[in-house]
Each structure stands twice: as C-alpha cells, then as structure tokens.
C-alpha positions in Angstrom: -0.2 0.1 -0.3 1.3 3.6 -0.9 2.3 5.3 2.8 0.7 9.1 1.4 3.1 11.4 3.3 2.0 13.9 5.9 2.5 17.1 3.2 0.4 14.8 0.2 -2.3 14.2 2.7 -3.2 18.0 4.0 -3.2 19.0 0.9 -5.7 16.7 -0.2 -7.1 17.6 2.5 -7.3 21.1 1.7 -8.3 20.0 -2.5 -11.8 18.5 -0.4 -12.9 20.5 2.1 -12.6 23.1 -0.9 -14.8 21.4 -2.8 -17.3 20.6 -0.5 -17.6 24.1 0.5 -18.0 24.5 -3.3 -20.9 22.0 -3.4 -24.2 22.9 -4.0 -27.5 21.7 -2.4 -29.1 20.6 -4.8 -32.9 21.3 -3.0 -36.8 21.2 -3.3 -39.6 22.4 -1.7 -43.4 21.9 -1.6 -45.8 23.7 1.0 -47.5 27.2 0.9 -47.2 30.8 0.2 -44.3 30.9 2.8 -42.6 29.0 0.6 -43.8 29.3 -2.9 -41.5 32.2 -4.1 -42.4 36.0 -3.2 -40.8 36.9 -6.6 -44.7 35.6 -8.6 -46.1 38.1 -5.9 -47.0 41.5 -6.0 -44.8 42.4 -3.2 -41.6 40.5 -5.4 -39.9 43.3 -3.2 -39.4 41.3 -0.5 -37.7 37.5 -0.5 -39.0 34.4 1.0 -36.9 31.8 2.8 -36.0 29.8 0.0 -35.2 32.8 -2.4 -32.4 33.4 -0.1 -30.6 30.3 0.1 -31.0 30.1 -3.3 -29.9 33.7 -3.6 -26.8 33.9 -1.3 -25.9 29.9 -0.3 -25.1 27.5 -2.7 -28.2 25.8 -3.0 -29.8 24.6 -6.6 -33.0 25.3 -7.0 -33.6 24.6 -10.6 -33.6 26.8 -13.7 -36.5 29.3 -13.9 -39.3 28.3 -16.5 -37.5 31.0 -19.4 -34.2 29.5 -18.3 -35.5 26.3 -19.3 -37.5 27.5 -22.7 -41.2 26.4 -21.2 -43.7 26.9 -23.0 -45.4 30.5 -22.4 -42.5 30.4 -19.4 -44.6 28.6 -17.1 -44.1 24.8 -15.5 -47.9 24.9 -14.9 -49.5 24.0 -12.1 -48.7 24.1 -8.6 -45.4 25.5 -9.8 -46.0 28.5 -12.3 -42.9 30.8 -13.7 -39.3 30.2 -10.8 -37.7 27.6 -9.3 -38.3 24.1 -11.4 -37.9 22.2 -7.3 -39.8 24.3 -6.0 -43.4 23.1 -5.6 -44.9 25.2 -3.3 -48.1 27.0 -4.3 -49.7 30.2 -3.0 -52.7 29.2 -0.7 -52.0 25.5 -0.5 -53.4 23.7 2.1 -52.2 20.2 3.5 -55.2 18.9 1.1 -54.6 20.8 -2.2 -50.9 19.9 -1.9 -52.0 16.2 -2.1 -54.8 17.3 -4.7 -52.1 19.0 -6.2 -49.3 16.6 -6.9 -46.7 18.9 -5.0 -45.3 16.1 -3.5 -45.6 13.8 -7.0 -44.0 15.7 -8.3 -41.3 16.3 -5.9 -41.0 12.3 -5.8 -41.0 12.1 -9.7 -37.2 15.0 -9.4 -35.3 12.0 -7.0 -32.9 12.5 -9.9 -32.3 15.6 -10.2 -33.0 16.7 -5.7 -31.2 15.6 -3.2 -33.0 17.3 -0.3 -36.8 18.9 0.7 -38.4 21.0 2.8 -42.1 20.4 3.1 -43.4 23.3 5.3 -47.1 23.2 4.4 -49.9 24.1 7.6 -50.2 27.4 8.2 -53.5 27.7 5.5 -55.3 25.2 7.0 -55.6 26.9 10.1 -55.5 30.2 8.8 -58.4 33.3 10.6 -59.6 33.5 7.0 -60.7 29.4 6.8 -63.3 27.3 8.2 -61.1 25.4 11.1 -60.1 28.4 12.8 -64.0 30.3 12.7 -65.7 27.3 14.1 -62.5 26.2 16.5 -62.4 29.9 17.8 -66.4 30.1 17.9 -66.7 26.8 19.6 -69.1 25.7 16.4 -67.7 22.5 16.2 -68.0 19.7 18.7 -65.0 17.6 20.6 -64.8 14.9 17.3 -64.9 17.3 15.1 -61.9 19.1 15.8 -59.9 15.6 16.4 -61.2 14.2 13.2 -59.9 17.5 11.3 -56.2 17.2 13.5 -55.9 13.9 12.5 -57.0 14.6 8.5 -54.3 16.9 8.5 -51.5 14.3 9.9 -52.7 12.1 7.6 -52.4 14.9 4.6 -48.7 15.4 5.6 -47.7 11.4 5.9 -48.7 11.1 2.9 -46.7 13.8 1.2 -43.5 12.8 3.3 -43.9 9.3 2.4 -44.0 9.7 -1.0 -40.7 12.1 -1.1 -39.0 9.5 1.4 -39.9 6.7 0.0 -38.1 8.6 -3.5 -35.0 8.6 -1.5 -34.9 12.7 -1.2 -33.5 13.8 2.3 -36.7 14.8 4.2 -36.9 18.1 6.2 -40.0 18.4 8.4 -41.6 21.6 9.4 -44.2 21.9 11.8 -47.3 23.4 11.5 -47.2 27.8 12.4 -49.8 29.3 14.5 -51.2 32.1 13.1 -52.9 32.8 15.6 -50.0 35.0 17.7 -49.6 37.2 14.5 -51.5 40.6 14.6 -53.0 40.2 11.1 -55.0 37.8 13.4 -55.2 39.1 17.0 -55.1 43.0 15.6 -58.1 41.7 13.5 -61.4 43.0 15.7 -62.5 39.7 15.1 -60.3 37.3 16.9 -59.3 39.6 20.2 -60.1 36.2 22.3 -57.4 35.5 23.9 -58.9 32.4 25.4 -60.7 31.1 22.0 -57.5 31.9 19.9 -56.0 29.2 22.3 -58.5 26.9 21.7 -56.9 26.7 18.2 -53.5 27.0 18.9 -54.3 23.7 21.0 -55.6 22.1 18.0 -52.3 23.3 16.2 -50.4 21.4 19.1 -51.8 18.9 18.1 -51.5 18.3 14.8 -47.5 19.1 16.0 -47.3 16.2 17.9 -48.1 13.5 15.5 -46.1 15.6 12.8 -43.4 15.5 15.3 -43.5 11.4 16.3 -44.1 11.1 12.2 -40.5 13.1 12.2 -39.5 10.4 14.7 -40.7 7.5 13.1 -39.0 8.1 9.7 -35.8 9.8 11.7 -36.2 13.3 9.9 -35.1 16.5 10.9 -38.0 18.7 12.4 -38.6 22.5 12.4 -41.0 23.9 15.0 -41.8 26.7 13.3 -44.4 26.8 15.7 -42.6 27.1 19.0 -40.8 30.0 16.1 -43.5 31.9 15.3 -44.3 32.2 19.5 -41.1 33.6 20.3 -40.7 36.1 17.5 -44.5 37.4 17.6 -45.5 36.3 21.4 -48.5 35.1 22.8 -51.9 35.2 22.8 -52.0 37.3 26.1 -48.0 39.0 25.5 -47.2 40.5 22.0 -44.3 41.3 20.4 -44.5 44.9 19.1 -40.5 44.7 18.0 -37.7 42.3 17.2 -34.5 43.3 17.3 -32.2 41.9 14.2 -27.9 43.2 14.3 -29.5 45.4 17.1 -32.3 47.0 14.2 -36.1 47.1 15.9 -38.0 45.3 13.1 -41.9 46.7 13.8 -44.3 44.1 13.4 -46.7 46.0 14.0 -46.3 47.8 10.5 -46.1 46.2 7.1 -45.2 47.5 4.3 -46.2 49.9 0.8 -46.9 48.7 -2.6 -43.9 51.5 -3.1 -41.3 49.1 -0.7 -41.5 52.1 1.3 -41.1 50.2 5.1 -38.5 48.0 4.2 -38.7 48.1 8.2 -42.1 46.5 8.4 -42.5 42.8 10.0 -44.3 42.2 7.0 -45.0 43.0 3.6 -48.0 45.1 2.5 -50.8 42.6 2.2 -50.1 42.5 6.2 -49.5 38.7 5.7 -46.8 37.7 4.8 -43.4 37.9 6.5 -40.9 40.2 4.9 -37.5 39.6 3.9 -35.6 40.1 7.7 -38.7 37.9 9.0 -37.7 35.3 6.2 -34.1 35.3 6.9 -35.0 33.7 10.8 -36.9 31.2 8.8 -33.7 30.5 6.5 -31.7 29.9 9.4 -33.7 27.2 11.0 -34.4 25.6 7.7 -30.6 25.5 6.8 -30.0 24.1 10.5 -32.3 21.4 9.9 -30.4 20.5 6.6 -27.0 20.9 8.0 -28.1 18.4 11.1 -29.8 16.6 9.4 -27.4 15.7 6.5 -24.0 17.3 6.7 -25.4 20.0 4.0 -22.5 22.6 5.5 -25.1 25.3 4.3 -23.9 28.0 6.7 -26.6 30.6 8.7 -26.8 33.7 7.6 -25.5 36.3 9.7 -27.9 38.8 11.4 -25.6 41.9 9.4 -26.6 39.9 6.3 -30.6 39.5 7.1 -30.2 42.9 7.3 -28.6 43.5 4.0 -30.8 41.2 2.2 -33.2 43.7 3.1 -31.3 46.7 1.9 -31.1 47.4 5.5 -27.7 48.2 7.9 -26.1 46.4 10.5 -26.9 48.2 13.7 -23.4 47.3 15.2 -24.4 44.1 17.4 -26.0 40.9 17.3 -29.4 40.6 19.3 -31.5 37.5 18.3 -30.2 34.9 20.8 -30.9 36.7 23.4 -35.1 37.4 22.4 -35.4 34.0 20.9 -32.3 31.6 21.5 -30.5 29.5 19.4 -31.5 28.4 15.7 -31.1 25.0 17.3 -34.1 25.6 19.9 -36.6 24.9 17.3 -34.7 21.8 15.3 -34.7 18.1 16.6 -32.7 15.9 14.7 -34.8 12.2 14.4 -32.1 11.4 12.0 -29.6 11.6 14.6 -30.8 11.8 18.7 -28.0 10.5 19.8 -26.4 14.3 19.0 -28.2 15.1 21.7 -26.5 19.1 22.4 -26.5 19.2 18.6 -22.7 19.4 17.7 -22.7 17.4 14.7 -20.7 14.4 16.3 -21.6 11.8 18.9 -19.3 11.7 21.8 -19.0 11.8 25.3 -20.3 15.0 25.2 -23.5 13.7 24.4 -23.3 10.5 26.7 -22.0 13.8 29.7 -25.3 15.7 28.4 -28.1 12.8 28.7 -26.8 11.4 31.7 -27.3 14.3 33.2 -30.9 15.1 31.7 -31.6 11.2 32.6 -30.0 12.0 36.2 -33.1 14.9 37.3 -35.9 13.6 35.2 -35.7 15.7 33.0 -38.0 15.9 29.8 -35.1 16.1 27.2 -33.8 12.5 29.1 -37.5 11.5 27.4 -35.4 9.7 24.5 -38.0 8.1 23.5 -41.0 9.9 23.3 -43.5 8.0 25.8 -43.6 10.9 28.0 -41.6 9.3 30.9 -37.8 9.5 31.6 -37.2 6.2 32.8 -35.0 2.9 31.8 -36.0 2.4 28.3 -34.8 5.8 27.8 -31.3 5.0 28.9 -31.2 1.7 26.9 -32.2 3.5 23.9 -29.9 5.7 24.2 -27.0 3.8 24.6 -27.6 1.9 21.8 -28.1 4.4 19.4 -24.8 6.4 20.6 -23.3 3.0 20.7 -23.8 2.9 17.1 -23.3 6.4 16.2 -25.1 8.1 13.2 
C-alpha cells in the first residue's frame, strides 16, 4: 500500500474541503405561500426563505421556466414561472398539496433533488378559513376537531411518505400559528385570547403527530410553531418589535406597495412575513438541513439578514437574546444521539444525556413516551454506540 505523506495528506484534505465548500445543495420544496417564491406576487420587492437560500448560499433550485425554455414561460400548476424544484403554491393547504401533486412532483425529481423541505399548514388554520372560525367560536364539537386534526396529520404523512420513498432527504416542518400574528389578534374579529388558544391547542395536536412522524421516519423536524411564538409573543403578551442586528423590526407594521417601509415585519398585504423575518426562517431551515444531512450551509449572520432587506447593520447581534439559538427550533430525529447538536456523537453527548436522565429532565425522554426511565437510557445507549 502506498503511504501518503503528511504534506500530501494535508493538500488532499484542503482540496476536499474546498470542493465540499463549493458544492451546491440540490434542494426542492413543497408547501404554501411562505415557501412559494415571493417573486410571483405583488410583494416581489421582498424575498422569502427559499429565495434567500438560492440567492446567497450554494443552493440549487433548478432553472426558471424561462431559462428552461418552457412554453409560455411557465411550468404549469402548481409551479408557475420560477424555480423548477419549488413545488410550493401560494394558498395551498395540506389537502390541496396532495390534490395538486406537489408531493408526487417532488418525488418524480429524485434524480435531480438531494434534499427537500415540506413546510405546509399555515392555511389549514388560516384566520380566514373555516377551521379557525369554527374552533375559535366553539361551533365544532370535540370529535369534529379531532377528525380535522387527524386529517391534517394524515395529509402530511402521505406527502412525506411519497417524497421519502423516492430517496430524497426530507426535512419536515411543523405547522405555524397565525393566531399570534397581528393579522389575527389585531383584526377586530379574533380579539379573545382564550378562544385563540383553542385553535393553538388544535395546532399543537397536529404538530405532536408530525413530530411523531419525524421520529418514526428519522427526519429532521423544524418547530415553526415555537419559532412563531418566540417571534410574535403569546396570546396575552404581543411583541411589537423584534431586534435583528441592533435594528428594530416593527412587527405591527406592513410595508407599502412602493416598498417604502423595509423595517416593517410584513409585506403590504399584512399577512406574509417580510425579508427580515423570512431570514430567520431561512436559518432554522439551514440548521435542520445541516444537522440532519451535513449540508454545510452556514446560517445567515444578522448583518446578512439586514443586508438582504436593504438595511444597515446596527452594530451588534441581538436576536439570540430574544428567541434563543436556531437549534432550539430543530429536533434532529435523524440522529437523536447527538443530543447537544454539535454534529458529532461523542462523550459530550453521553454526559449531557446522563445529566438530564439523572434529574428526570424532559429532555431525557429519549423515546418520546412521556416518561424518563430505563427504556430511554437503553435506547440512547444503543444509538450512541451505533453512532449516526
């Protein structure tokens, strides 16, 4: 066997790292207007999380329809004019995602796509939709709510199964909660926090099912519900600003059609998060992709997030003090033994888990059965030994 010299090894390693850093991540997506390109809309002065990944990180979403020479400059529904691998459609629910074939479209592109994010659910509990109205006003029975919750879980399960079976690496995103956004509580219709909590309870039940699905399928899971509460506040205590890089983003304001208020939290429709807030979504998505599949996508700095919106950096990083770390909103079910989520399974993980286990901390509930006991330790020890 030919022995590699130290100098040659270092040169080889350096070349590998450079190649890896330059490698593009082939990404697809299914979902709703939070993921469908803002470029398709009247608020095209803003960028959503997926566009920011394509624009500022080594992420390949495929060509636009025009670049690919598609007739009429469109891919046809549910995709429209922009990126080939983005199947998300504005207005989609978990049911229409299936009927429009977002999931099968993604799965059919397995030869072109390595990873996919499935992020749906905002419109399933939209304040303009029947579910929100009926749950808020108490016109649905407990069994009707349960049936609706179970139906949402079943829809997402169908989508995940199709994409996962194709060999694409899936990131599953939980349902967000429009109830804590100003468009809902400040509407003059849904002004009762106790009734809004009824809807939030139903959304949490859906997300419990989605977390269980991610655990079973060993997928990274993004807690968009938790992030939305951290950003906007609770039903009884609303946040009016969120400071990014020392700059106060005004959560109670919307931009104008002429884009004269880039500090606003929302675009001019008052519903869709502006570029800055979508930059936060981008960071949790990249965190999930990296933890689950080692994509090496570096999260955006707070300065970058502001720059993407045409805003100047305020001089200091401020977001972590308000919402915590990006990893707080990602559970890497693809490798649970990496309990400290540093990308490695080693003694630090064992020590951290043992500490949680010793004090019966809920983080020690490794198997997710609601208890901290010997079964959790046994399962952790087995997966720790096997590595990821």
